[in-house]
C-alpha positions as CSV (number, residue, x, y, z in Angstrom):
1,I,97.6,-96.3,204.7
2,C,97.3,-99.1,207.3
3,L,97.0,-96.6,210.1
4,A,94.2,-94.7,208.2
5,I,92.3,-98.0,207.6
6,L,92.6,-99.0,211.2
7,Q,91.5,-95.6,212.4
8,S,88.5,-95.7,210.1
9,Y,87.6,-99.2,211.4
10,L,87.8,-98.1,215.0
11,M,85.6,-95.1,214.3
12,D,83.0,-97.3,212.6
13,T,83.1,-99.8,215.5
14,K,82.4,-97.1,218.0
15,A,79.6,-95.6,215.9
16,I,78.0,-99.1,215.6
17,E,78.3,-99.7,219.4
18,S,76.9,-96.3,220.2
19,E,73.9,-97.0,217.9
20,K,73.4,-100.4,219.6
21,G,73.5,-98.7,223.0
22,A,71.0,-96.2,221.9
23,I,68.7,-98.9,220.7
24,T,69.0,-101.3,223.6
25,A,69.2,-98.7,226.4
26,P,66.1,-99.1,228.4
27,T,64.0,-96.0,228.5
28,P,62.8,-95.0,231.9
29,V,59.1,-95.6,232.2
30,K,57.1,-93.3,234.4
31,P,54.8,-95.3,236.8
32,E,51.2,-94.8,235.9
33,S,48.8,-93.8,238.6
34,S,45.7,-95.9,239.5
35,F,43.3,-93.3,238.2
36,A,45.2,-92.9,234.9
37,A,45.2,-96.7,234.5
38,Y,41.5,-96.8,235.1
39,K,40.9,-94.0,232.6
40,R,43.0,-95.8,230.0
41,I,40.4,-98.6,230.0
42,F,37.9,-96.4,228.3
43,R,40.2,-95.9,225.3
44,Y,38.9,-99.2,224.0
45,S,35.4,-97.9,223.7
46,G,33.9,-96.2,220.6
47,P,31.9,-93.0,220.2
48,F,28.6,-95.0,220.6
49,E,29.8,-96.7,223.9
50,L,30.9,-93.3,225.2
51,S,27.5,-91.8,224.5
52,L,25.8,-94.7,226.3
53,Q,28.1,-94.3,229.3
54,T,27.3,-90.6,229.4
55,I,23.6,-91.4,229.6
56,A,24.3,-94.1,232.2
57,C,26.3,-91.6,234.3
58,V,23.5,-89.1,234.3
59,A,20.9,-91.9,235.3
60,A,23.2,-93.0,238.1
61,V,23.6,-89.6,239.5
62,A,19.8,-88.9,239.4
63,S,19.2,-92.3,241.1
64,G,21.6,-91.3,243.9
65,T,19.9,-88.0,244.3
66,G,16.6,-89.8,244.8
67,I,18.1,-91.9,247.6
68,A,19.0,-88.7,249.5
69,F,15.3,-87.5,249.3
70,Q,13.9,-90.6,251.2
71,P,15.0,-89.4,254.7
72,L,13.3,-86.0,253.8
73,I,9.9,-87.7,253.2
74,L,10.4,-90.0,256.2
75,G,11.1,-86.9,258.4
76,Q,7.8,-85.4,257.2
77,F,6.0,-88.7,258.1
78,V,7.4,-88.5,261.7
79,T,6.4,-84.9,262.0
80,S,2.8,-85.7,260.9
81,I,2.6,-88.6,263.4
82,T,4.0,-86.6,266.2
83,D,1.5,-83.7,265.6
84,F,-1.4,-86.2,265.6
85,A,-0.1,-87.8,268.8
86,S,0.1,-84.4,270.5
87,S,-3.4,-83.5,269.3
88,Q,-2.1,-80.8,267.1
89,S,-3.8,-82.3,264.0
90,S,-7.1,-84.0,263.3
91,P,-7.4,-87.7,262.0
92,S,-8.5,-86.4,258.6
93,Q,-5.5,-84.1,258.3
94,L,-3.2,-87.1,259.3
95,R,-4.7,-89.3,256.6
96,S,-4.4,-86.6,254.0
97,E,-0.8,-85.9,254.8
98,A,0.0,-89.6,255.0
99,S,-1.6,-90.3,251.6
100,E,0.3,-87.4,250.0
101,L,3.7,-88.5,251.5
102,A,3.0,-92.2,250.5
103,L,2.4,-91.0,246.9
104,Y,5.8,-89.3,247.1
105,F,7.4,-92.6,248.1
106,V,5.6,-94.3,245.1
107,Y,6.8,-91.7,242.6
108,L,10.3,-91.8,244.0
109,G,10.4,-95.6,243.9
110,I,9.2,-95.7,240.2
111,A,11.8,-93.1,239.3
112,R,14.6,-94.9,240.9
113,F,13.5,-98.2,239.4
114,V,13.6,-96.7,235.9
115,L,16.9,-94.9,236.5
116,S,18.6,-97.9,238.0
117,Y,17.5,-100.1,235.2
118,I,18.8,-97.6,232.6
119,Y,22.3,-97.2,234.1
120,N,22.8,-100.8,235.0
121,T,21.8,-102.0,231.5
122,L,23.9,-99.4,229.7
123,F,27.0,-99.9,231.9
124,T,26.7,-103.7,231.6
125,H,26.5,-103.5,227.8
126,T,29.4,-101.0,227.4
127,A,31.5,-103.0,229.9
128,H,31.0,-106.2,227.8
129,V,32.1,-104.4,224.6
130,I,35.1,-102.7,226.2
131,T,36.3,-106.0,227.8
132,R,35.9,-107.8,224.5
133,N,38.1,-105.2,222.8
134,I,40.7,-105.3,225.5
135,R,40.9,-109.2,225.3
136,H,41.3,-108.9,221.5
137,E,44.2,-106.5,221.9
138,Y,45.7,-108.5,224.7
139,L,45.7,-111.7,222.6
140,K,47.1,-109.9,219.6
141,S,49.9,-108.5,221.7
142,A,50.7,-111.9,223.3
143,L,50.8,-113.6,219.9
144,G,53.2,-111.0,218.7
145,Q,55.8,-111.7,221.4
146,E,59.1,-113.5,220.8
147,I,59.5,-117.2,221.6
148,A,61.6,-116.4,224.6
149,F,58.5,-114.8,226.2
150,F,56.8,-118.2,226.1
151,D,59.9,-120.0,227.3
152,A,60.0,-117.8,230.4
153,G,56.9,-119.5,231.8
154,T,54.4,-116.6,231.4
155,G,52.9,-117.7,228.1
156,G,50.9,-120.5,229.5
157,S,48.9,-118.2,231.7
158,I,47.7,-116.0,228.8
159,A,44.2,-117.5,228.8
160,T,44.0,-117.2,232.6
161,Q,45.1,-113.5,232.6
162,A,42.7,-112.7,229.8
163,T,39.8,-114.3,231.6
164,S,40.5,-113.2,235.2
165,N,41.6,-109.7,234.5
166,G,38.9,-109.2,231.9
167,R,36.3,-110.2,234.5
168,M,37.7,-107.8,237.0
169,I,37.8,-105.0,234.4
170,Q,34.2,-105.8,233.4
171,G,33.1,-105.7,237.0
172,G,34.9,-102.4,237.7
173,I,33.4,-100.5,234.8
174,S,29.8,-101.9,234.9
175,E,27.8,-102.2,238.1
176,K,30.5,-101.0,240.4
177,L,31.0,-97.8,238.4
178,G,27.3,-97.2,238.5
179,L,27.1,-97.8,242.3
180,A,30.1,-95.5,242.9
181,L,28.4,-92.6,241.0
182,Q,25.1,-93.3,242.7
183,G,26.8,-93.3,246.1
184,I,28.7,-90.1,245.5
185,A,25.5,-88.3,244.2
186,A,23.6,-89.5,247.3
187,F,26.4,-88.5,249.6
188,V,26.6,-84.9,248.3
189,T,22.8,-84.4,248.0
190,A,22.3,-85.8,251.5
191,F,24.8,-83.3,252.9
192,I,23.1,-80.4,251.1
193,I,19.6,-81.4,252.4
194,A,21.0,-81.9,255.9
195,F,22.6,-78.5,256.0
196,V,19.4,-76.9,254.7
197,V,17.2,-78.6,257.3
198,Q,19.4,-78.3,260.4
199,W,23.0,-77.1,259.9
200,K,24.0,-77.3,263.6
201,L,23.0,-81.0,264.0
202,T,24.7,-81.8,260.7
203,L,27.9,-80.3,261.9
204,I,27.7,-82.3,265.0
205,C,27.3,-85.6,263.0
206,L,29.8,-84.6,260.4
207,C,32.4,-86.8,262.1
208,I,30.7,-90.0,260.8
209,A,31.7,-89.5,257.1
210,P,35.5,-89.1,257.6
211,A,35.6,-92.1,260.0
212,T,33.7,-94.2,257.5
213,M,36.0,-93.2,254.6
214,I,39.1,-93.9,256.7
215,V,37.9,-97.4,257.4
216,N,36.9,-98.0,253.8
217,G,40.3,-96.7,252.6
218,I,42.3,-98.9,254.9
219,A,40.2,-102.0,254.2
220,G,40.2,-101.3,250.4
221,G,44.0,-101.1,250.4
222,F,44.5,-104.4,252.1
223,M,41.9,-106.1,249.9
224,G,43.5,-104.8,246.7
225,V,46.9,-106.2,247.7
226,Y,45.6,-109.5,248.7
227,E,43.4,-110.0,245.7
228,S,46.3,-109.2,243.4
229,Q,48.3,-111.8,245.1
230,I,45.5,-114.4,244.8
231,L,45.3,-113.6,241.1
232,E,49.0,-114.0,240.6
233,I,49.0,-117.4,242.4
234,N,46.0,-118.6,240.4
235,A,47.8,-117.7,237.2
236,K,50.9,-119.7,238.2
237,A,48.7,-122.6,239.2
238,N,46.8,-122.6,235.9
239,H,50.1,-122.3,233.9
240,F,51.4,-125.3,235.9
241,A,48.3,-127.3,235.2
242,E,48.4,-126.5,231.5
243,S,52.1,-127.6,231.2
244,V,51.3,-130.9,233.0
245,L,48.3,-131.6,230.8
246,S,50.3,-130.9,227.7
247,S,52.8,-133.5,228.7
248,V,50.4,-136.0,230.2
249,R,52.1,-139.0,228.5
250,T,55.4,-138.2,230.2
251,T,53.7,-137.8,233.5
252,H,52.2,-141.2,233.3
253,A,55.4,-142.8,232.0
254,F,57.5,-141.6,235.0
255,E,54.7,-142.1,237.6
256,I,55.0,-138.6,238.9
257,R,51.3,-137.8,239.2
258,D,51.2,-137.6,243.0
259,R,54.1,-135.2,243.1
260,L,52.6,-133.0,240.5
261,V,49.3,-133.0,242.3
262,D,51.1,-132.0,245.5
263,R,52.8,-129.1,243.8
264,F,49.5,-128.0,242.4
265,D,47.9,-128.2,245.8
266,E,50.7,-126.0,247.2
267,H,49.5,-123.2,244.9
268,L,45.9,-123.7,246.0
269,S,46.9,-123.7,249.7
270,S,48.8,-120.4,249.2
271,A,45.8,-118.9,247.7
272,H,43.5,-120.3,250.5
273,K,45.8,-118.7,253.2
274,I,45.6,-115.3,251.6
275,G,41.8,-115.8,251.2
276,T,41.6,-116.5,254.9
277,K,43.2,-113.1,255.6
278,L,40.6,-111.5,253.3
279,S,37.8,-113.0,255.4
280,V,39.3,-111.4,258.5
281,I,39.5,-108.1,256.8
282,F,36.0,-108.3,255.5
283,G,34.7,-109.2,259.0
284,T,36.6,-106.3,260.6
285,F,35.6,-103.9,257.8
286,F,31.8,-104.5,258.0
287,S,31.7,-104.6,261.9
288,A,33.7,-101.3,262.1
289,E,31.5,-99.7,259.4
290,Y,28.2,-100.6,261.0
291,C,29.6,-99.7,264.5
292,I,30.4,-96.2,263.2
293,V,26.9,-95.9,261.6
294,Y,25.0,-96.9,264.7
295,L,27.2,-94.7,266.9
296,G,26.4,-91.9,264.5
297,Y,22.6,-92.7,264.9
298,G,23.0,-92.5,268.7
299,L,24.9,-89.2,268.6
300,A,22.3,-87.7,266.2
301,F,19.3,-88.7,268.4
302,W,21.0,-87.7,271.6
303,Q,21.9,-84.2,270.4
304,G,18.7,-83.9,268.4
305,I,16.5,-84.5,271.4
306,R,18.5,-82.0,273.5
307,M,18.2,-79.4,270.7
308,L,14.4,-80.1,270.5
309,S,13.9,-79.6,274.2
310,R,15.9,-76.3,274.0
311,G,13.7,-75.1,271.0
312,E,16.6,-75.1,268.5
313,I,14.7,-77.7,266.4
314,V,11.0,-77.0,265.8
315,E,9.8,-80.2,264.1
316,P,10.8,-83.7,265.4
317,G,11.0,-85.0,261.8
318,D,14.1,-82.8,261.3
319,I,16.0,-85.1,263.6
320,F,15.2,-88.2,261.4
321,T,15.9,-86.3,258.2
């Protein structure tokens, strides 16, 4: 009987330990990609916000398409002026063509003004609503944590994380999203127009786009890493300041104000050092980008004039287009 009771006790103990192991065993979490994390933000929007974002996306794409049509009108201007300078058109014909093309610019400007206002307004409104919902869920999740979570030193930075990360999310889904869609639409439409107008010159100048994207990708990677480090340092500094202010009587009693200020200044100095690196990256990025753009202009005009002299390009405005 004693052996049977002991065997039953051992079996129950093993069963309990296996259940505990199954409960406490950490489940492997698959790392989430950046695009999936960005797409997950829009789960906090309702049907009305999604409909507004759809309208804003269409307006941003239409506005970007209008940007690509500006060089086409400018090329026609150059052709009209060149024809008049070479005595191929009369003054009245030049005035008529210039008035017509100027009206095209006016219509294009009005259309882009309306479209830009629409997508900026809608994206800003929906970003505010989504960020508010995310902050509510973040605060609800933080308040539902165990006491050990706040003892670990991360609880004091809840307000900082909600404010800083919320501001970054709001900027990433409002005007930046609209500018990204507008830029992509302008990029695709410009290439279509360029290939239709003069495909050979477009192929020659095609090297500008990959070089610019490589520079943007490298600079964006460095800036993302440094900005995340600055955000983490600021969160630690704010948590330290909150803990000091919550025990300000103890601070005054032991006369440790100067030492605490020095420790807080260390956090600020660390953020400043990383910010200095960001300044160098910004300077290198913008100088390299504009260098590539102006080198592309030089290549386009050099090859365009040679093709114009050989008769491969009929109108001078095609080079500007």
